[in-house]
NUSETI-831945 format. One line per field, with one value per residue (C-alpha): residue number from 1; chain; x, y, z. Coordinates in steps of 0.5 Angstrom, whole numbers, plus 500, padded with zeros to 3 digits. Example, Ala and Ser with C-alpha at 12.3 -4.5 7.8 and 13.67 -1.06 7.14 Angstrom:
2
n = 1,2
chain = A,A
c1 = 525,527
c2 = 491,498
c3 = 516,514
//
This chain:
58
n = 1,2,3,4,5,6,7,8,9,10,11,12,13,14,15,16,17,18,19,20,21,22,23,24,25,26,27,28,29,30,31,32,33,34,35,36,37,38,39,40,41,42,43,44,45,46,47,48,49,50,51,52,53,54,55,56,57,58
chain = A,A,A,A,A,A,A,A,A,A,A,A,A,A,A,A,A,A,A,A,A,A,A,A,A,A,A,A,A,A,A,A,A,A,A,A,A,A,A,A,A,A,A,A,A,A,A,A,A,A,A,A,A,A,A,A,A,A
c1 = 621,620,624,618,613,616,617,610,607,611,608,601,602,605,599,594,597,598,590,588,592,589,582,583,586,580,575,578,578,570,569,572,568,562,563,565,559,555,558,557,550,548,552,547,541,542,538,532,532,533,527,523,524,522,516,514,516,511
c2 = 298,300,307,308,307,312,317,316,317,323,326,324,327,334,334,334,339,344,342,343,350,352,351,355,360,360,360,366,370,368,370,377,378,377,381,387,386,386,393,395,393,396,403,403,402,407,412,408,405,413,415,409,410,418,416,411,416,421
c3 = 819,826,824,818,824,828,823,821,828,829,822,824,831,828,823,829,833,827,825,832,833,826,829,835,831,826,832,836,829,828,835,834,828,831,837,832,828,834,836,829,829,835,833,827,831,836,833,832,839,842,837,840,847,846,843,849,854,851
//
């Protein structure tokens, strides 16, 4: 009985740590994707921004 409890405790601990590492990995991926998307949007919007700056200056 005590051995079963120990095994269950170890399995739960391992599961939680795996879950935690999976969450951390997912969050890191989301962060990098957001950065890439923002960079891409900036790159695409650059001609528009330059156009409006030129209009403002003249």
